C-alpha positions in Angstrom: -145.4 -74.9 -168.6 -143.4 -78.3 -168.6 -141.1 -79.8 -171.8 -144.3 -80.7 -174.0 -144.1 -84.4 -175.7 -146.1 -85.8 -178.4 -146.2 -89.4 -179.1 -144.5 -90.5 -182.3 -143.0 -87.2 -183.0 -139.1 -86.7 -183.4 -137.2 -84.1 -181.2 -133.6 -83.2 -181.7 -131.6 -82.8 -178.6 -128.6 -80.6 -178.7 -126.2 -79.7 -175.8 -122.9 -78.8 -175.4 -120.9 -80.7 -172.3 -117.5 -81.2 -170.6 -116.5 -82.7 -167.5 -113.4 -82.7 -165.0 -111.2 -85.7 -164.5 -113.0 -87.3 -161.9 -116.3 -87.9 -163.8 -117.4 -90.7 -165.7 -118.0 -89.9 -169.5 -121.4 -90.4 -169.7 -124.6 -88.8 -169.5 -128.3 -90.2 -168.9 -131.1 -87.7 -170.8 -134.3 -88.8 -170.0 -137.6 -87.3 -170.8 -140.2 -88.0 -167.9 -144.0 -87.7 -167.7 -145.2 -85.5 -165.1 -146.1 -88.6 -163.0 -142.4 -90.0 -163.4 -142.7 -92.2 -166.4 -140.1 -92.4 -168.7 -141.5 -91.3 -172.1 -137.7 -91.5 -173.9 -134.1 -91.5 -173.1 -130.8 -91.7 -174.5 -127.5 -92.7 -173.4 -124.6 -90.2 -174.2 -121.0 -91.1 -173.9 -117.8 -89.6 -174.7 -117.6 -86.5 -172.5 -114.2 -84.7 -171.9 -112.6 -81.7 -170.4 -112.2 -80.1 -173.6 -116.4 -80.4 -174.3 -118.4 -81.8 -176.7 -121.3 -81.0 -178.7 -124.1 -84.0 -178.8 -126.8 -83.6 -181.5 -129.4 -86.9 -181.4 -132.8 -87.6 -181.7 -135.7 -88.5 -179.3 -139.0 -90.1 -179.7 -141.5 -89.9 -176.7 -144.0 -92.9 -176.4 -146.8 -90.7 -175.0 -148.3 -87.3 -174.6 -147.7 -85.3 -172.0 -147.5 -81.4 -171.9 -146.3 -81.5 -168.2 -143.1 -83.4 -168.8 -139.7 -82.8 -167.8 -136.0 -83.2 -169.1 -133.6 -84.8 -166.6 -130.0 -85.0 -167.0 -128.4 -87.6 -164.8 -124.4 -87.8 -164.8 -122.9 -91.0 -164.4 -120.5 -90.6 -161.2 -119.4 -87.7 -158.8 -117.4 -84.7 -160.4 -118.2 -81.4 -162.1 -119.6 -81.0 -165.6 -120.3 -77.6 -167.2 -123.4 -77.9 -170.0 -124.6 -75.0 -172.8 -127.0 -74.5 -174.8 -129.5 -77.5 -174.0 -132.2 -77.8 -176.7 -134.9 -79.9 -177.4 -137.0 -79.0 -180.1 -139.3 -80.9 -182.9 -137.8 -82.1 -186.0 -140.8 -81.3 -188.1 -140.7 -77.5 -188.4 -143.1 -75.1 -189.9 -142.2 -74.8 -193.8 -139.6 -77.4 -192.8 -136.5 -75.2 -192.2 -133.7 -76.2 -189.9 -133.8 -74.6 -186.5 -137.3 -73.4 -188.1 -140.6 -72.3 -186.0 -143.2 -74.8 -184.2 -145.5 -76.3 -186.6 -148.4 -75.3 -184.6 -147.3 -71.7 -183.8 -146.3 -71.2 -187.6 -149.9 -72.4 -188.6 -151.8 -70.2 -186.2 -149.8 -67.1 -187.4 -150.5 -68.1 -191.0 -154.1 -68.3 -190.2 -154.1 -64.8 -189.5 -153.0 -63.8 -193.3 -150.8 -60.6 -192.0 -149.9 -58.7 -194.7 -146.9 -57.5 -192.8 -145.0 -58.3 -189.8 -143.2 -55.5 -187.8 -140.2 -57.0 -185.8 -138.3 -57.7 -183.7 -140.7 -55.6 -181.5 -140.8 -52.4 -179.8 -139.0 -52.2 -176.5 -137.2 -55.6 -177.1 -135.4 -53.7 -179.8 -134.5 -50.7 -177.1 -133.4 -53.2 -174.6 -135.7 -51.6 -172.0 -134.0 -49.2 -170.2 -130.3 -50.0 -171.1 -128.7 -50.1 -174.7 -126.3 -53.3 -173.6 -129.7 -55.2 -173.8 -130.3 -54.1 -177.0 -131.5 -56.1 -180.0 -128.4 -56.4 -182.1 -129.2 -58.2 -185.3 -125.6 -59.5 -186.7 -125.5 -61.4 -183.2 -128.5 -63.4 -183.9 -127.2 -64.9 -187.2 -125.5 -68.7 -187.5 -126.1 -71.9 -185.5 -128.6 -71.0 -182.5 -125.9 -72.7 -180.0 -123.4 -69.7 -181.3 -125.3 -66.6 -181.0 -124.5 -65.0 -177.5 -128.5 -63.8 -176.5 -129.2 -61.4 -174.2 -131.3 -60.1 -171.8 -135.1 -59.5 -172.4 -135.3 -56.7 -169.4 -138.5 -55.5 -170.0 -140.1 -59.0 -169.5 -137.9 -60.3 -167.2 -136.0 -63.5 -168.9 -132.9 -64.0 -171.4 -133.5 -64.2 -175.2 -131.3 -67.0 -176.7 -132.1 -65.2 -180.2 -132.9 -68.4 -181.8 -135.7 -66.3 -183.4 -133.0 -63.9 -185.1 -132.7 -61.6 -187.6 -132.4 -64.2 -190.6 -135.6 -66.3 -189.2 -138.0 -63.2 -188.9 -136.9 -62.5 -192.9 -137.6 -66.0 -193.9 -140.7 -66.1 -191.8 -142.1 -63.0 -193.7 -141.4 -64.7 -196.5 -143.0 -67.7 -196.3 -146.2 -65.9 -194.6 -146.3 -64.0 -198.0 -145.9 -60.6 -195.6 -144.3 -57.4 -196.2 -141.1 -57.2 -193.5 -140.9 -54.4 -191.5 -137.7 -54.2 -189.8 -137.4 -51.8 -186.3 -133.9 -50.5 -186.2 -132.1 -49.0 -182.8 -131.4 -45.2 -183.4 -129.3 -45.1 -180.3 -131.8 -44.9 -177.8 -133.3 -47.0 -175.0 -135.7 -45.7 -172.2 -132.9 -44.3 -170.3 -130.1 -43.8 -172.6 -129.3 -42.0 -175.4 -126.2 -42.9 -177.6 -124.3 -39.1 -178.1 -125.3 -37.9 -181.6 -121.6 -37.7 -182.6 -121.4 -41.5 -181.6 -124.4 -42.8 -183.7 -122.2 -43.8 -186.7 -121.8 -47.6 -185.4 -125.9 -47.8 -185.3 -126.3 -46.1 -188.5 -124.0 -48.7 -190.0 -125.8 -51.5 -188.5 -129.1 -50.5 -190.5 -127.4 -50.1 -193.5 -125.7 -53.4 -192.9 -129.4 -54.9 -192.2 -130.6 -53.7 -195.4 -127.5 -55.1 -197.3 -128.2 -58.1 -195.6 -131.9 -58.7 -196.3 -131.3 -57.2 -199.9 -127.5 -57.1 -201.1 -126.3 -59.4 -203.7 -124.7 -62.7 -202.9 -121.4 -60.9 -203.5 -121.6 -58.1 -201.2 -120.6 -58.6 -197.4 -123.7 -59.4 -195.9 -125.5 -60.8 -198.9 -122.7 -63.3 -199.0 -123.6 -64.3 -195.2 -127.3 -64.6 -195.8 -126.5 -66.9 -198.7 -124.3 -68.9 -196.7 -127.3 -68.9 -194.1 -129.2 -70.7 -196.7 -130.7 -67.8 -199.0 -129.0 -66.8 -202.1 -131.8 -64.5 -203.3 -133.0 -61.1 -201.8 -135.5 -61.1 -198.9 -136.9 -57.7 -200.9 -137.0 -55.6 -197.9 -139.0 -52.4 -198.5 -139.7 -51.0 -195.1 -137.7 -49.4 -192.2 -138.7 -48.5 -188.7 -136.2 -45.9 -187.4 -136.4 -46.4 -183.5 -139.1 -47.8 -181.5 -142.2 -45.1 -181.2 -139.5 -42.7 -179.5 -140.9 -40.0 -181.8 -144.6 -40.2 -180.3 -144.0 -39.7 -176.4 -142.4 -36.5 -174.6 -140.0 -38.3 -172.1 -140.6 -42.1 -173.3 -137.1 -43.1 -174.5 -135.7 -39.4 -174.8 -137.5 -36.1 -175.8 -139.2 -35.8 -179.1 -136.5 -33.2 -180.5 -134.0 -35.5 -179.7 -135.5 -38.2 -181.8 -136.3 -35.9 -184.5 -132.4 -35.3 -185.0 -131.5 -39.0 -185.2 -134.4 -39.8 -187.6 -133.1 -37.2 -189.7 -129.2 -39.0 -189.4 -131.0 -42.3 -190.4 -133.1 -41.3 -193.1 -130.3 -39.5 -194.9 -128.1 -42.5 -194.9 -130.6 -45.0 -195.6 -131.9 -42.8 -198.7 -128.2 -42.3 -199.8 -127.3 -45.8 -199.6 -130.7 -47.8 -200.6 -133.3 -45.0 -202.2 -135.4 -47.6 -202.8 
């Protein structure tokens, strides 16, 4: 579970940092093997109190799956770090911020005909709607995405694999994208029916992002993110399995009424 290194491969290090007036302006980032050997290092300078984003490449000299990333500030003081990321430059299908080559290749080997995303209870936020997957927050530079708590499995999701990346992944696989939208329900919370408009609109906007012309509001955002053409979304799942279990994420009757509202809105806007 270390920061795995592969000899000779190029990795992209990105981080945001700032410092107080007492601290020197330098930061050493070292990639160290499990036995302490230095596999790669870089010296970053120019830290300020206003903050700075660093974006450099590192190339380890040996393989080590148990390596670690060590950040050393040059002198005492207080420093702030955000979004420290170290990922391979060479990604599957060569997308910027793309999937790892090994994982992308393994899934491709399964030859999936569809991909249901972004997953079940992850969509709902587990027990609380504040942790629900809200797709507009997963667009743009991963460093600017707020992320959210993946409460059911107990870790923070950076949302680096966001709505756009899921759609791109499906296209690259030749698999039909099956988007799951939240119908205003989590395991323990439900949005009142008369307040569902925001959630319905988010589903409609997701369709526009995936399929709308580049002149539309969300189609323009998709084009700005590097995909002017439609992704060809055809299938929507309304809610996560909420109608399957009485008492799991609300009653079946409660879900049925929500399904009707979403279904009618989607068919009116996007009958295809």
